[in-house]
Structure formats: C-alpha cells, structure tokens
ROLUMLUM-825388 format. One line per field, with one value per atom (N, C-alpha, C, CB): residue number from 1; residue in one letter; atom name; x, y, z. Coordinates in steps of 0.2 Angstrom, whole numbers, plus 5000, padded with zeros to 4 digits. Each point is the difference from the previous one (the first is absolute). Glycine has a CB too. Layout:
nr c(NUM:...)
rest c(A:...)
atom c(CA:...)
u c(X:...)
v c(Y:...)
w c(Z:...)
This chain:
nr c(1:1:1:1:2:2:2:2:3:3:3:3:4:4:4:4:5:5:5:5:6:6:6:6:7:7:7:7:8:8:8:8:9:9:9:9:10:10:10:10:11:11:11:11:12:12:12:12:13:13:13:13:14:14:14:14:15:15:15:15:16:16:16:16:17:17:17:17:18:18:18:18:19:19:19:19:20:20:20:20:21:21:21:21:22:22:22:22:23:23:23:23:24:24:24:24:25:25:25:25:26:26:26:26:27:27:27:27:28:28:28:28:29:29:29:29:30:30:30:30:31:31:31:31:32:32:32:32:33:33:33:33:34:34:34:34:35:35:35:35:36:36:36:36:37:37:37:37:38:38:38:38:39:39:39:39:40:40:40:40:41:41:41:41:42:42:42:42:43:43:43:43:44:44:44:44:45:45:45:45:46:46:46:46:47:47:47:47:48:48:48:48:49:49:49:49:50:50:50:50:51:51:51:51:52:52:52:52:53:53:53:53:54:54:54:54:55:55:55:55:56:56:56:56:57:57:57:57:58:58:58:58:59:59:59:59:60:60:60:60:61:61:61:61:62:62:62:62:63:63:63:63:64:64:64:64:65:65:65:65:66:66:66:66:67:67:67:67:68:68:68:68:69:69:69:69:70:70:70:70:71:71:71:71:72:72:72:72:73:73:73:73:74:74:74:74:75:75:75:75:76:76:76:76:77:77:77:77:78:78:78:78:79:79:79:79:80:80:80:80:81:81:81:81:82:82:82:82:83:83:83:83:84:84:84:84:85:85:85:85:86:86:86:86:87:87:87:87:88:88:88:88:89:89:89:89:90:90:90:90:91:91:91:91:92:92:92:92:93:93:93:93:94:94:94:94:95:95:95:95:96:96:96:96:97:97:97:97:98:98:98:98:99:99:99:99:100:100:100:100:101:101:101:101:102:102:102:102:103:103:103:103:104:104:104:104:105:105:105:105:106:106:106:106:107:107:107:107:108:108:108:108:109:109:109:109:110:110:110:110:111:111:111:111:112:112:112:112)
rest c(X:X:X:X:X:X:X:X:X:X:X:X:X:X:X:X:X:X:X:X:X:X:X:X:X:X:X:X:X:X:X:X:X:X:X:X:X:X:X:X:X:X:X:X:X:X:X:X:X:X:X:X:X:X:X:X:X:X:X:X:X:X:X:X:X:X:X:X:X:X:X:X:X:X:X:X:X:X:X:X:X:X:X:X:X:X:X:X:X:X:X:X:X:X:X:X:X:X:X:X:X:X:X:X:X:X:X:X:X:X:X:X:X:X:X:X:X:X:X:X:X:X:X:X:X:X:X:X:X:X:X:X:X:X:X:X:X:X:X:X:X:X:X:X:X:X:X:X:X:X:X:X:X:X:X:X:X:X:X:X:X:X:X:X:X:X:X:X:X:X:X:X:X:X:X:X:X:X:X:X:X:X:X:X:X:X:X:X:X:X:X:X:X:X:X:X:X:X:X:X:X:X:X:X:X:X:X:X:X:X:X:X:X:X:X:X:X:X:X:X:X:X:X:X:X:X:X:X:X:X:X:X:X:X:X:X:X:X:X:X:X:X:X:X:X:X:X:X:X:X:X:X:X:X:X:X:X:X:X:X:X:X:X:X:X:X:X:X:X:X:X:X:X:X:X:X:X:X:X:X:X:X:X:X:X:X:X:X:X:X:X:X:X:X:X:X:X:X:X:X:X:X:X:X:X:X:X:X:X:X:X:X:X:X:X:X:X:X:X:X:X:X:X:X:X:X:X:X:X:X:X:X:X:X:X:X:X:X:X:X:X:X:X:X:X:X:X:X:X:X:X:X:X:X:X:X:X:X:X:X:X:X:X:X:X:X:X:X:X:X:X:X:X:X:X:X:X:X:X:X:X:X:X:X:X:X:X:X:X:X:X:X:X:X:X:X:X:X:X:X:X:X:X:X:X:X:X:X:X:X:X:X:X:X:X:X:X:X:X:X:X:X:X:X:X:X:X:X:X:X:X:X:X:X:X:X:X:X:X:X:X:X:X:X:X:X:X:X)
atom c(N:CA:C:CB:N:CA:C:CB:N:CA:C:CB:N:CA:C:CB:N:CA:C:CB:N:CA:C:CB:N:CA:C:CB:N:CA:C:CB:N:CA:C:CB:N:CA:C:CB:N:CA:C:CB:N:CA:C:CB:N:CA:C:CB:N:CA:C:CB:N:CA:C:CB:N:CA:C:CB:N:CA:C:CB:N:CA:C:CB:N:CA:C:CB:N:CA:C:CB:N:CA:C:CB:N:CA:C:CB:N:CA:C:CB:N:CA:C:CB:N:CA:C:CB:N:CA:C:CB:N:CA:C:CB:N:CA:C:CB:N:CA:C:CB:N:CA:C:CB:N:CA:C:CB:N:CA:C:CB:N:CA:C:CB:N:CA:C:CB:N:CA:C:CB:N:CA:C:CB:N:CA:C:CB:N:CA:C:CB:N:CA:C:CB:N:CA:C:CB:N:CA:C:CB:N:CA:C:CB:N:CA:C:CB:N:CA:C:CB:N:CA:C:CB:N:CA:C:CB:N:CA:C:CB:N:CA:C:CB:N:CA:C:CB:N:CA:C:CB:N:CA:C:CB:N:CA:C:CB:N:CA:C:CB:N:CA:C:CB:N:CA:C:CB:N:CA:C:CB:N:CA:C:CB:N:CA:C:CB:N:CA:C:CB:N:CA:C:CB:N:CA:C:CB:N:CA:C:CB:N:CA:C:CB:N:CA:C:CB:N:CA:C:CB:N:CA:C:CB:N:CA:C:CB:N:CA:C:CB:N:CA:C:CB:N:CA:C:CB:N:CA:C:CB:N:CA:C:CB:N:CA:C:CB:N:CA:C:CB:N:CA:C:CB:N:CA:C:CB:N:CA:C:CB:N:CA:C:CB:N:CA:C:CB:N:CA:C:CB:N:CA:C:CB:N:CA:C:CB:N:CA:C:CB:N:CA:C:CB:N:CA:C:CB:N:CA:C:CB:N:CA:C:CB:N:CA:C:CB:N:CA:C:CB:N:CA:C:CB:N:CA:C:CB:N:CA:C:CB:N:CA:C:CB:N:CA:C:CB:N:CA:C:CB:N:CA:C:CB:N:CA:C:CB:N:CA:C:CB:N:CA:C:CB:N:CA:C:CB:N:CA:C:CB:N:CA:C:CB:N:CA:C:CB:N:CA:C:CB:N:CA:C:CB:N:CA:C:CB:N:CA:C:CB:N:CA:C:CB:N:CA:C:CB:N:CA:C:CB:N:CA:C:CB:N:CA:C:CB)
u c(4809:5001:4994:5008:4994:4994:4996:5007:4987:4996:5001:4991:5011:5001:4993:5010:4990:4994:4996:5005:4998:4997:4996:5008:4994:4998:4995:5010:4989:4995:4993:5007:4991:4993:4999:4998:5008:5000:4999:5007:4994:4999:4993:5012:4986:4993:4999:4999:4994:4999:5001:4992:5008:5002:5007:4988:5017:5007:5002:5002:4997:5003:4998:5000:4994:4997:5004:4989:5012:5004:5007:4993:5010:5007:5001:5001:4994:5000:4999:4995:5001:5000:5006:4988:5016:5006:5005:4997:5003:5005:4999:5001:4992:4999:5002:4990:5009:5003:5008:4990:5013:5007:5002:5001:4995:5001:4999:5008:4989:4999:4994:5006:4994:4994:5002:4996:5000:5001:4999:4996:5009:5000:4995:5012:4988:4995:5001:4999:5007:5002:4999:5008:4989:4999:5007:4989:5016:5006:5000:5006:4996:5000:5005:4995:5003:5005:5001:4997:5009:5001:5000:5007:4990:5000:5007:4989:5012:5006:5000:5003:5002:5000:4998:5009:4987:4998:5005:4988:5017:5005:5006:4995:5008:5006:5000:5005:4989:4999:5002:5002:5001:5002:4994:5008:4993:4995:4999:5003:4991:4998:5003:4989:5013:5003:5006:4989:5015:5006:5005:4995:5012:5005:5000:5007:4993:5000:5006:4993:5007:5005:5006:4992:5006:5004:5003:4994:5002:5002:5001:4993:5004:5001:4995:5012:4985:4995:4993:5005:4992:4994:4994:5003:4994:4995:4993:5007:4990:4993:4997:5003:4992:4996:4995:5002:4998:4995:4996:5008:4987:4996:5001:4991:5011:5002:4995:5012:4986:4996:5005:4990:5009:5005:5000:4999:4995:4999:5000:4994:5008:5000:4994:5012:4982:4994:4996:5000:4999:4997:4993:5008:4989:4992:5000:4997:5008:5000:5002:5002:4993:5001:4999:4998:5002:4999:5006:4994:5005:5005:5006:4991:5008:5006:5004:4994:5004:5003:5004:4992:5007:5002:5005:4990:5016:5005:5002:5004:4997:5003:5008:4990:5013:5007:5004:4997:5009:5005:5002:5004:4999:5001:5005:4999:5006:5005:4996:5009:4987:4996:4995:5001:4996:4995:5004:4992:5014:5003:5003:5003:4999:5002:4994:5009:4986:4994:4998:4996:5004:4998:5006:4992:5014:5005:4999:5008:4990:4999:4994:5005:4990:4994:5002:4992:5012:5002:5005:4999:5005:5005:4996:5009:4986:4996:4996:4998:5000:4996:5005:4992:5014:5005:5002:5005:4996:5001:4994:5007:4987:4994:5000:4994:5007:5000:5006:4995:5011:5005:4998:5009:4989:4998:4994:5003:4992:4995:5003:4992:5013:5003:5004:5001:5003:5004:4995:5009:4985:4996:4997:4997:5002:4998:5005:4993:5013:5006:5000:5006:4993:5001:4995:5004:4990:4995:5002:4991:5013:5002:5007:4993)
v c(4788:4995:4999:4995:5003:4999:4994:5005:4995:4994:4995:5007:4987:4994:4999:4995:5003:4998:4995:5003:4992:4994:5002:4992:5014:5002:5006:4997:5005:5006:4999:5003:4991:4999:5000:4993:5006:5000:5007:4990:5015:5007:5003:5002:5002:5002:5005:4998:5002:5005:5007:4992:5010:5007:5001:5001:4995:5000:5007:4988:5016:5006:5005:4998:5002:5004:4998:5002:4992:4998:5002:4990:5009:5002:5008:4991:5013:5007:5002:5002:4994:5002:4998:4997:4998:4999:5005:4987:5015:5005:5007:4994:5007:5006:5000:5001:4993:4999:5001:4992:5006:5001:5007:4988:5016:5007:5003:4998:4998:5002:5004:4990:5016:5005:5006:4996:5008:5006:5006:4995:5009:5006:5005:4998:5008:5005:5003:5003:4996:5002:4995:5008:4986:4994:4997:5005:4995:4997:4993:5011:4984:4993:5000:4995:5004:4998:4993:5010:4987:4993:4996:5003:4991:4995:4998:4996:5002:4998:4992:5012:4985:4993:5000:4996:5000:5000:4996:5000:4997:4997:5004:4989:5013:5003:5008:4989:5013:5007:5003:5001:4994:5002:5003:4991:5015:5003:4998:5010:4989:4998:5005:4995:5002:5004:5004:5000:4998:5003:4994:5010:4992:4994:4997:5006:4988:4997:5001:4991:5010:5002:4995:5008:4985:4995:4998:4996:5003:4997:5005:4991:5015:5005:4999:5001:4994:4999:5004:4988:5013:5004:4996:5006:4997:4996:5000:5004:4991:4999:4997:4998:5005:4998:4995:5011:4983:4995:4998:4995:5001:4998:4993:5009:4990:4993:4997:5002:4991:4997:4996:4998:5004:4998:4993:5011:4986:4992:4997:5002:5001:4997:4997:4998:5005:4998:5005:4992:5008:5006:5001:4998:4997:5001:5003:4990:5011:5003:5008:4989:5015:5007:5004:4998:5000:5004:5005:4990:5016:5005:4997:5009:4987:4998:4995:5003:4994:4995:5003:4992:5015:5003:5005:4998:5003:5005:5003:4994:5013:5003:4999:5008:4988:4999:5002:4991:5010:5001:4993:5011:4989:4993:4996:5005:4999:4996:4997:5008:4996:4997:4995:5011:4990:4995:4993:5009:4992:4994:4996:5006:4998:4997:4996:5009:4994:4997:4993:5012:4989:4994:4995:5008:4993:4996:4992:5010:4990:4993:4996:5004:5000:4997:4998:5007:4997:4999:4994:5012:4987:4994:4994:5007:4993:4994:4998:5004:5001:4999:4997:5009:4993:4997:4993:5012:4987:4993:4995:5005:4998:4996:4998:5005:5000:4999:4995:5012:4989:4996:4992:5010:4990:4993:4997:5003:5001:4997:4998:5008:4996:4999:4993:5013:4987:4994:4993:5007:4994:4995:4998:5004:5001:4998:4996:5011:4991:4997:4993:5011:4988:4993:4995:5005:4998:4996:4997:5007:4997:4998:4997:5009)
w c(4982:4995:4996:5008:4986:4995:5002:4991:5008:5002:4994:5006:4996:4996:4997:5006:4987:4997:5003:4990:5013:5003:5007:4994:5008:5007:4999:5005:4989:4999:5003:4989:5010:5002:5008:4989:5014:5008:5003:4999:4997:5002:5000:4996:5008:5000:4994:5013:4985:4994:5002:4997:5010:5001:5003:5003:4994:5002:4999:4997:4997:4999:5006:4987:5015:5006:5006:4995:5006:5006:5000:5001:4993:4999:5001:4991:5006:5001:5008:4988:5015:5008:5003:5000:4999:5003:4998:5000:4994:4997:5004:4989:5012:5004:5007:4993:5010:5007:5000:5002:4992:5000:4998:4997:5002:4999:4993:5008:4987:4994:4999:4996:5002:4999:4996:5011:4987:4997:5004:4990:5010:5004:4998:5003:5000:4998:4993:5012:4985:4993:4995:5005:4997:4996:4998:4996:5008:4999:5004:4998:4999:5004:5005:4990:5016:5005:5000:5008:4991:5000:5006:4990:5009:5006:5002:4996:5010:5003:5002:5004:4995:5003:5007:4991:5011:5007:5005:4996:5001:5004:5000:4997:4998:5000:4998:4997:5001:4999:4993:5012:4983:4994:4996:5000:4996:4997:4993:5007:4991:4993:4995:5004:4991:4994:5002:4995:5010:5002:5001:5006:4993:5001:5007:4992:5009:5006:5004:4995:5012:5004:5000:5006:4993:5001:4993:5010:4985:4994:4994:5004:4997:4995:4994:5003:4997:4995:5001:4998:4996:5001:5003:4990:5015:5005:4996:5010:4990:4998:5006:4988:5015:5006:4998:5006:4997:4998:5006:4991:5008:5006:5002:4997:5009:5001:5005:4999:5000:5005:5004:4992:5015:5005:5001:5005:4994:5001:4993:5011:4984:4993:4998:5002:5000:4998:4997:5009:4984:4996:5002:4991:5011:5002:5007:4994:5010:5006:4999:5007:4993:4998:5006:4988:5018:5006:5001:5005:4997:5000:5004:5000:5005:5004:4997:5010:4984:4996:4994:5004:4995:4994:5002:4994:5002:5002:4993:5011:4989:4994:5001:4999:4997:5001:4993:5008:4993:4994:4998:5004:4990:4997:5005:4988:5015:5004:5006:4997:5007:5005:4998:5006:4988:4998:4998:4996:5001:4998:5007:4989:5016:5006:5003:5002:4998:5003:4996:5004:4989:4996:4999:4994:5008:4998:5003:5000:5006:5003:4996:5011:4987:4997:4993:5007:4989:4994:5000:4997:5008:5000:5001:5005:4999:5001:4994:5012:4984:4994:4995:5002:4997:4996:5002:4998:5008:5002:4999:5009:4992:4998:4993:5009:4986:4993:4998:4998:5005:4999:5002:5001:5004:5003:4995:5012:4986:4996:4993:5006:4991:4994:5001:4997:5008:5002:5000:5006:4997:5001:4993:5011:4984:4994:4996:5000:5001:4996:5003:4999:5007:5003:4997:5011:4987:4997:4993:5006:4991:4993:5000:4995)
C-alpha cells in the first residue's frame, strides 16, 4: 500500500533497506543469470507481477505492519503481502478510522 503523506514521517529513514530485506525473505532475488525471481505473498502465496489466483488482478507485493504501527519495523511485525491479503489485514483498522473521522465531523457539525 502506498504510504499516506501524513504517515511518511512515522517510517524510519532506512525503510527501503527494511522493505528489501522483507521482500528477500519472501523470495525476491536475482538468479545466477541476473533474472529477478519475484517475491510471493507470505500468506496466500500469490506471486508478484502475476495474476492473483483468487481475483485475477495483477499482484503487487507490499510490506504490511501487522500491528498497524509504522514505527515498529521488527521482522516479526512485517509481512510481504499481496493487495488482497494486505487489504484483509487492514480492513478493520480502516473501518475504525472511517468511523472516527465521521464522528469527528459530526461533532464539528454539532458545534455549528
């Protein structure tokens, strides 16, 4: 998932190295002929840049924070996931955020 601009400062300065390490763990590397072997989703096995076996959409492997805390970049808190698995992981958190924003907006309306 793209990093939201308001969260960019929450990521460590070495995020690209951390991301590369997790992608390597998920299988991304170059073979002896310098051909990239793509990473796979650590949950469902979907292969990066190939059609997803459930949805048929092109897979893009992303790095997910399992506890939804970008500052926590411990290996056991990070997973290389396809969009479907990442969205399934994030759905409850996104719903909570939407509810909170709606409640805040309603509170502002009540003031006026």
